[in-house]
N, CA, C and O atoms as CSV, one atom per row, in Angstrom:
chain,resi,resn,atom,element,x,y,z
A,1,MET,N,N,0.828,-1.174,0.000
A,1,MET,CA,C,0.000,0.000,0.000
A,1,MET,C,C,0.881,1.250,0.000
A,1,MET,O,O,1.471,1.608,1.020
A,2,LEU,N,N,0.959,1.882,-1.113
A,2,LEU,CA,C,1.727,3.104,-1.223
A,2,LEU,C,C,0.821,4.297,-0.971
A,2,LEU,O,O,-0.317,4.337,-1.440
A,3,PRO,N,N,1.339,5.279,-0.219
A,3,PRO,CA,C,0.524,6.473,0.006
A,3,PRO,C,C,0.381,7.256,-1.289
A,3,PRO,O,O,1.249,7.205,-2.161
A,4,SER,N,N,-0.690,7.955,-1.399
A,4,SER,CA,C,-0.906,8.747,-2.610
A,4,SER,C,C,0.051,9.937,-2.612
A,4,SER,O,O,0.593,10.321,-1.576
A,5,LEU,N,N,0.241,10.497,-3.772
A,5,LEU,CA,C,1.150,11.632,-3.922
A,5,LEU,C,C,0.664,12.836,-3.115
A,5,LEU,O,O,1.473,13.582,-2.563
A,6,THR,N,N,-0.628,13.023,-3.048
A,6,THR,CA,C,-1.185,14.146,-2.300
A,6,THR,C,C,-0.880,14.035,-0.811
A,6,THR,O,O,-0.483,15.018,-0.185
A,7,SER,N,N,-1.061,12.854,-0.243
A,7,SER,CA,C,-0.787,12.697,1.183
A,7,SER,C,C,0.703,12.817,1.477
A,7,SER,O,O,1.086,13.303,2.542
A,8,LEU,N,N,1.549,12.380,0.545
A,8,LEU,CA,C,2.995,12.523,0.727
A,8,LEU,C,C,3.384,14.002,0.702
A,8,LEU,O,O,4.198,14.436,1.517
A,9,LEU,N,N,2.821,14.767,-0.207
A,9,LEU,CA,C,3.126,16.202,-0.272
A,9,LEU,C,C,2.617,16.941,0.960
A,9,LEU,O,O,3.291,17.841,1.461
A,10,ILE,N,N,1.450,16.578,1.448
A,10,ILE,CA,C,0.913,17.197,2.662
A,10,ILE,C,C,1.818,16.889,3.856
A,10,ILE,O,O,2.064,17.759,4.692
A,11,THR,N,N,2.310,15.654,3.934
A,11,THR,CA,C,3.208,15.266,5.025
A,11,THR,C,C,4.508,16.064,4.969
A,11,THR,O,O,4.979,16.555,5.995
A,12,LEU,N,N,5.089,16.196,3.775
A,12,LEU,CA,C,6.334,16.958,3.636
A,12,LEU,C,C,6.118,18.441,3.941
A,12,LEU,O,O,6.979,19.082,4.545
A,13,LEU,N,N,4.990,18.980,3.533
A,13,LEU,CA,C,4.677,20.370,3.846
A,13,LEU,C,C,4.506,20.578,5.346
A,13,LEU,O,O,4.970,21.579,5.891
A,14,ALA,N,N,3.845,19.644,6.012
A,14,ALA,CA,C,3.668,19.741,7.465
A,14,ALA,C,C,5.022,19.664,8.178
A,14,ALA,O,O,5.258,20.386,9.148
A,15,LEU,N,N,5.905,18.791,7.698
A,15,LEU,CA,C,7.239,18.691,8.286
A,15,LEU,C,C,8.004,19.995,8.113
A,15,LEU,O,O,8.665,20.452,9.046
A,16,ALA,N,N,7.925,20.599,6.931
A,16,ALA,CA,C,8.609,21.863,6.686
A,16,ALA,C,C,8.066,22.968,7.590
A,16,ALA,O,O,8.833,23.791,8.090
A,17,VAL,N,N,6.753,22.991,7.802
A,17,VAL,CA,C,6.157,24.002,8.679
A,17,VAL,C,C,6.629,23.817,10.116
A,17,VAL,O,O,6.952,24.796,10.789
A,18,VAL,N,N,6.672,22.576,10.593
A,18,VAL,CA,C,7.115,22.306,11.966
A,18,VAL,C,C,8.581,22.697,12.140
A,18,VAL,O,O,8.938,23.320,13.140
A,19,LEU,N,N,9.438,22.338,11.174
A,19,LEU,CA,C,10.849,22.716,11.274
A,19,LEU,C,C,11.018,24.232,11.231
A,19,LEU,O,O,11.860,24.782,11.941
A,20,GLY,N,N,10.232,24.906,10.409
A,20,GLY,CA,C,10.277,26.365,10.368
A,20,GLY,C,C,9.865,26.988,11.694
A,20,GLY,O,O,10.477,27.956,12.145
A,21,LEU,N,N,8.827,26.436,12.320
A,21,LEU,CA,C,8.401,26.947,13.625
A,21,LEU,C,C,9.463,26.726,14.696
A,21,LEU,O,O,9.647,27.571,15.572
A,22,ILE,N,N,10.158,25.599,14.631
A,22,ILE,CA,C,11.237,25.333,15.595
A,22,ILE,C,C,12.361,26.357,15.416
A,22,ILE,O,O,12.863,26.901,16.399
A,23,LEU,N,N,12.755,26.620,14.170
A,23,LEU,CA,C,13.809,27.607,13.928
A,23,LEU,C,C,13.375,29.011,14.346
A,23,LEU,O,O,14.174,29.774,14.889
A,24,LEU,N,N,12.127,29.350,14.097
A,24,LEU,CA,C,11.614,30.644,14.520
A,24,LEU,C,C,11.610,30.774,16.043
A,24,LEU,O,O,11.965,31.824,16.577
A,25,ALA,N,N,11.214,29.721,16.736
A,25,ALA,CA,C,11.223,29.742,18.205
A,25,ALA,C,C,12.646,29.887,18.736
A,25,ALA,O,O,12.870,30.576,19.731
A,26,GLN,N,N,13.603,29.245,18.082
A,26,GLN,CA,C,15.000,29.367,18.507
A,26,GLN,C,C,15.482,30.812,18.357
A,26,GLN,O,O,16.114,31.354,19.264
A,27,ARG,N,N,15.184,31.429,17.222
A,27,ARG,CA,C,15.598,32.822,17.021
A,27,ARG,C,C,14.956,33.763,18.016
A,27,ARG,O,O,15.613,34.649,18.563
A,28,LEU,N,N,13.678,33.569,18.246
A,28,LEU,CA,C,12.986,34.422,19.212
A,28,LEU,C,C,13.555,34.247,20.616
A,28,LEU,O,O,13.677,35.219,21.361
A,29,ALA,N,N,13.899,33.031,20.978
A,29,ALA,CA,C,14.478,32.781,22.294
A,29,ALA,C,C,15.822,33.489,22.438
A,29,ALA,O,O,16.132,34.023,23.503
A,30,ARG,N,N,16.620,33.496,21.372
A,30,ARG,CA,C,17.910,34.187,21.444
A,30,ARG,C,C,17.739,35.694,21.484
A,30,ARG,O,O,18.462,36.381,22.206
A,31,ILE,N,N,16.797,36.215,20.720
A,31,ILE,CA,C,16.570,37.664,20.685
A,31,ILE,C,C,16.072,38.160,22.036
A,31,ILE,O,O,16.505,39.210,22.513
A,32,THR,N,N,15.171,37.414,22.650
A,32,THR,CA,C,14.594,37.835,23.928
A,32,THR,C,C,15.485,37.518,25.120
A,32,THR,O,O,15.194,37.955,26.233
A,33,GLY,N,N,16.567,36.764,24.913
A,33,GLY,CA,C,17.477,36.457,26.003
A,33,GLY,C,C,17.128,35.192,26.765
A,33,GLY,O,O,17.735,34.914,27.799
A,34,LEU,N,N,16.172,34.423,26.283
A,34,LEU,CA,C,15.817,33.177,26.968
A,34,LEU,C,C,16.812,32.059,26.691
A,34,LEU,O,O,16.914,31.115,27.474
A,35,ALA,N,N,17.543,32.154,25.590
A,35,ALA,CA,C,18.542,31.139,25.232
A,35,ALA,C,C,19.927,31.770,25.294
A,35,ALA,O,O,20.077,32.956,25.003
A,36,PRO,N,N,20.935,30.998,25.667
A,36,PRO,CA,C,22.293,31.551,25.712
A,36,PRO,C,C,22.775,31.907,24.313
A,36,PRO,O,O,22.384,31.280,23.328
A,37,LYS,N,N,23.628,32.920,24.241
A,37,LYS,CA,C,24.143,33.387,22.961
A,37,LYS,C,C,25.530,32.835,22.665
A,37,LYS,O,O,26.195,33.332,21.756
A,38,GLY,N,N,25.978,31.854,23.378
A,38,GLY,CA,C,27.269,31.250,23.096
A,38,GLY,C,C,28.432,31.908,23.810
A,38,GLY,O,O,29.582,31.620,23.479
A,39,GLY,N,N,28.185,32.772,24.767
A,39,GLY,CA,C,29.253,33.452,25.478
A,39,GLY,C,C,29.603,32.752,26.774
A,39,GLY,O,O,29.856,33.407,27.785
A,40,GLY,N,N,29.620,31.434,26.755
A,40,GLY,CA,C,29.881,30.670,27.964
A,40,GLY,C,C,31.348,30.673,28.351
A,40,GLY,O,O,32.171,31.334,27.717
A,41,ARG,N,N,31.657,29.941,29.379
A,41,ARG,CA,C,33.024,29.890,29.894
A,41,ARG,C,C,33.904,28.946,29.092
A,41,ARG,O,O,35.119,29.142,29.053
A,42,LEU,N,N,33.339,27.932,28.451
A,42,LEU,CA,C,34.106,26.969,27.656
A,42,LEU,C,C,33.892,27.214,26.179
A,42,LEU,O,O,32.782,27.497,25.729
A,43,ARG,N,N,34.984,27.099,25.430
A,43,ARG,CA,C,34.901,27.309,23.992
A,43,ARG,C,C,35.944,26.422,23.316
A,43,ARG,O,O,37.105,26.410,23.727
A,44,LEU,N,N,35.544,25.682,22.290
A,44,LEU,CA,C,36.467,24.871,21.513
A,44,LEU,C,C,37.116,25.764,20.466
A,44,LEU,O,O,36.437,26.268,19.572
A,45,GLU,N,N,38.418,25.962,20.572
A,45,GLU,CA,C,39.137,26.856,19.662
A,45,GLU,C,C,39.539,26.128,18.388
A,45,GLU,O,O,39.254,26.607,17.291
A,46,GLU,N,N,40.195,24.978,18.514
A,46,GLU,CA,C,40.667,24.230,17.348
A,46,GLU,C,C,40.713,22.750,17.672
A,46,GLU,O,O,40.792,22.351,18.834
A,47,THR,N,N,40.660,21.942,16.615
A,47,THR,CA,C,40.805,20.492,16.740
A,47,THR,C,C,41.738,20.020,15.638
A,47,THR,O,O,41.626,20.456,14.492
A,48,LEU,N,N,42.655,19.135,15.982
A,48,LEU,CA,C,43.608,18.592,15.023
A,48,LEU,C,C,43.529,17.078,15.071
A,48,LEU,O,O,43.700,16.482,16.134
A,49,ALA,N,N,43.269,16.443,13.923
A,49,ALA,CA,C,43.228,14.983,13.850
A,49,ALA,C,C,44.656,14.463,13.738
A,49,ALA,O,O,45.362,14.771,12.778
A,50,LEU,N,N,45.078,13.676,14.720
A,50,LEU,CA,C,46.420,13.118,14.700
A,50,LEU,C,C,46.470,11.819,13.913
A,50,LEU,O,O,47.452,11.554,13.218
A,51,ASP,N,N,45.439,11.017,14.011
A,51,ASP,CA,C,45.264,9.786,13.255
A,51,ASP,C,C,43.770,9.486,13.239
A,51,ASP,O,O,42.990,10.289,13.750
A,52,PRO,N,N,43.342,8.358,12.671
A,52,PRO,CA,C,41.888,8.123,12.594
A,52,PRO,C,C,41.161,8.090,13.934
A,52,PRO,O,O,39.955,8.337,13.973
A,53,ARG,N,N,41.846,7.795,15.023
A,53,ARG,CA,C,41.185,7.715,16.335
A,53,ARG,C,C,41.457,8.898,17.246
A,53,ARG,O,O,40.566,9.329,17.978
A,54,ARG,N,N,42.667,9.430,17.215
A,54,ARG,CA,C,43.050,10.439,18.203
A,54,ARG,C,C,42.920,11.851,17.667
A,54,ARG,O,O,43.166,12.119,16.490
A,55,ARG,N,N,42.524,12.754,18.566
A,55,ARG,CA,C,42.362,14.169,18.236
A,55,ARG,C,C,43.012,15.011,19.338
A,55,ARG,O,O,42.996,14.651,20.515
A,56,LEU,N,N,43.575,16.131,18.921
A,56,LEU,CA,C,44.136,17.100,19.853
A,56,LEU,C,C,43.224,18.320,19.820
A,56,LEU,O,O,43.002,18.902,18.759
A,57,HIS,N,N,42.693,18.710,20.981
A,57,HIS,CA,C,41.743,19.815,21.080
A,57,HIS,C,C,42.363,20.959,21.874
A,57,HIS,O,O,42.989,20.743,22.912
A,58,LEU,N,N,42.181,22.174,21.372
A,58,LEU,CA,C,42.553,23.380,22.109
A,58,LEU,C,C,41.257,23.996,22.620
A,58,LEU,O,O,40.426,24.456,21.837
A,59,VAL,N,N,41.092,24.000,23.949
A,59,VAL,CA,C,39.865,24.465,24.582
A,59,VAL,C,C,40.178,25.688,25.422
A,59,VAL,O,O,41.142,25.696,26.187
A,60,ALA,N,N,39.352,26.735,25.277
A,60,ALA,CA,C,39.498,27.936,26.090
A,60,ALA,C,C,38.558,27.825,27.286
A,60,ALA,O,O,37.393,27.455,27.145
A,61,CYS,N,N,39.087,28.152,28.465
A,61,CYS,CA,C,38.303,28.097,29.694
A,61,CYS,C,C,38.705,29.280,30.566
A,61,CYS,O,O,39.828,29.333,31.067
A,62,ASP,N,N,37.785,30.233,30.750
A,62,ASP,CA,C,38.031,31.409,31.594
A,62,ASP,C,C,39.306,32.149,31.198
A,62,ASP,O,O,40.091,32.540,32.062
A,63,GLY,N,N,39.514,32.341,29.902
A,63,GLY,CA,C,40.668,33.100,29.445
A,63,GLY,C,C,41.952,32.302,29.364
A,63,GLY,O,O,42.961,32.829,28.895
A,64,ARG,N,N,41.957,31.069,29.794
A,64,ARG,CA,C,43.132,30.200,29.691
A,64,ARG,C,C,42.842,29.126,28.655
A,64,ARG,O,O,41.683,28.886,28.318
A,65,HIS,N,N,43.874,28.483,28.151
A,65,HIS,CA,C,43.723,27.444,27.146
A,65,HIS,C,C,44.321,26.141,27.657
A,65,HIS,O,O,45.333,26.136,28.357
A,66,VAL,N,N,43.678,25.041,27.294
A,66,VAL,CA,C,44.158,23.727,27.686
A,66,VAL,C,C,44.187,22.839,26.442
A,66,VAL,O,O,43.294,22.906,25.597
A,67,LEU,N,N,45.232,22.001,26.340
A,67,LEU,CA,C,45.336,21.020,25.268
A,67,LEU,C,C,44.842,19.678,25.781
A,67,LEU,O,O,45.307,19.190,26.811
A,68,LEU,N,N,43.896,19.081,25.056
A,68,LEU,CA,C,43.336,17.787,25.438
A,68,LEU,C,C,43.583,16.787,24.324
A,68,LEU,O,O,43.359,17.088,23.152
A,69,LEU,N,N,44.048,15.591,24.688
A,69,LEU,CA,C,44.228,14.503,23.738
A,69,LEU,C,C,43.115,13.493,23.979
A,69,LEU,O,O,43.011,12.933,25.070
A,70,THR,N,N,42.275,13.252,22.960
A,70,THR,CA,C,41.137,12.352,23.108
A,70,THR,C,C,41.194,11.252,22.062
A,70,THR,O,O,41.846,11.387,21.026
A,71,GLY,N,N,40.490,10.152,22.356
A,71,GLY,CA,C,40.308,9.096,21.382
A,71,GLY,C,C,41.261,7.930,21.483
A,71,GLY,O,O,41.067,6.940,20.778
A,72,GLY,N,N,42.265,7.988,22.307
A,72,GLY,CA,C,43.174,6.868,22.458
A,72,GLY,C,C,42.644,5.899,23.493
A,72,GLY,O,O,41.432,5.775,23.671
A,73,GLY,N,N,43.532,5.222,24.167
A,73,GLY,CA,C,43.132,4.318,25.240
A,73,GLY,C,C,42.471,5.064,26.382
A,73,GLY,O,O,41.581,4.536,27.048
A,74,ARG,N,N,42.907,6.284,26.603
A,74,ARG,CA,C,42.290,7.164,27.607
A,74,ARG,C,C,42.530,8.607,27.190
A,74,ARG,O,O,43.492,8.908,26.484
A,75,ASP,N,N,41.659,9.483,27.627
A,75,ASP,CA,C,41.802,10.905,27.326
A,75,ASP,C,C,42.791,11.528,28.305
A,75,ASP,O,O,42.853,11.131,29.469
A,76,GLN,N,N,43.562,12.503,27.833
A,76,GLN,CA,C,44.594,13.110,28.672
A,76,GLN,C,C,44.593,14.622,28.535
A,76,GLN,O,O,44.309,15.168,27.469
A,77,VAL,N,N,44.915,15.283,29.634
A,77,VAL,CA,C,45.186,16.720,29.609
A,77,VAL,C,C,46.672,16.860,29.325
A,77,VAL,O,O,47.502,16.443,30.133
A,78,ILE,N,N,47.011,17.439,28.191
A,78,ILE,CA,C,48.415,17.609,27.816
A,78,ILE,C,C,49.033,18.745,28.612
A,78,ILE,O,O,50.158,18.633,29.098
A,79,GLY,N,N,48.291,19.842,28.742
A,79,GLY,CA,C,48.816,20.950,29.537
A,79,GLY,C,C,48.011,22.212,29.350
A,79,GLY,O,O,47.249,22.355,28.394
A,80,TRP,N,N,48.199,23.131,30.291
A,80,TRP,CA,C,47.538,24.435,30.255
A,80,TRP,C,C,48.485,25.423,29.617
A,80,TRP,O,O,49.688,25.399,29.877
A,81,LEU,N,N,47.943,26.295,28.779
A,81,LEU,CA,C,48.715,27.351,28.149
A,81,LEU,C,C,48.221,28.682,28.680
A,81,LEU,O,O,47.038,28.830,28.985
A,82,SER,N,N,49.113,29.645,28.791
A,82,SER,CA,C,48.698,30.987,29.206
A,82,SER,C,C,49.565,31.990,28.490
A,82,SER,O,O,50.676,31.667,28.070
A,83,GLY,N,N,49.079,33.189,28.346
A,83,GLY,CA,C,49.860,34.229,27.716
A,83,GLY,C,C,49.797,34.170,26.205
A,83,GLY,O,O,48.877,33.579,25.640
A,84,PRO,N,N,50.785,34.790,25.537
A,84,PRO,CA,C,50.738,34.908,24.084
A,84,PRO,C,C,50.865,33.579,23.348
A,84,PRO,O,O,50.391,33.471,22.218
A,85,GLU,N,N,51.481,32.574,23.940
A,85,GLU,CA,C,51.615,31.271,23.264
A,85,GLU,C,C,50.296,30.517,23.208
A,85,GLU,O,O,50.179,29.528,22.484
A,86,ALA,N,N,49.306,30.968,23.961
A,86,ALA,CA,C,48.026,30.282,23.957
A,86,ALA,C,C,47.300,30.458,22.636
A,86,ALA,O,O,46.581,29.555,22.207
A,87,ARG,N,N,47.467,31.580,21.991
A,87,ARG,CA,C,46.781,31.838,20.724
A,87,ARG,C,C,47.729,32.533,19.779
A,87,ARG,O,O,47.896,33.749,19.870
A,88,PRO,N,N,48.366,31.795,18.858
A,88,PRO,CA,C,49.357,32.416,17.949
A,88,PRO,C,C,48.739,33.402,17.006
A,88,PRO,O,O,49.441,33.998,16.189
């Protein structure tokens, strides 16, 4: 039993309307201040793929930067950076 073309188009139109309403609600929430604007304390600055499994991440936290190695046998904090070497 295949749905008719009309019911398929109505379904796709309804999906588009719902997704549009979700995006509109998100924008309104940001404009009114109900949603965060991305100015949090943590920020991912850069990511470097070392091999297919491991990644090196530069994360900013409260004005300082930390290097994190993820994806191996265990995740590791490589070290904290501060000053001009933190962001070339």
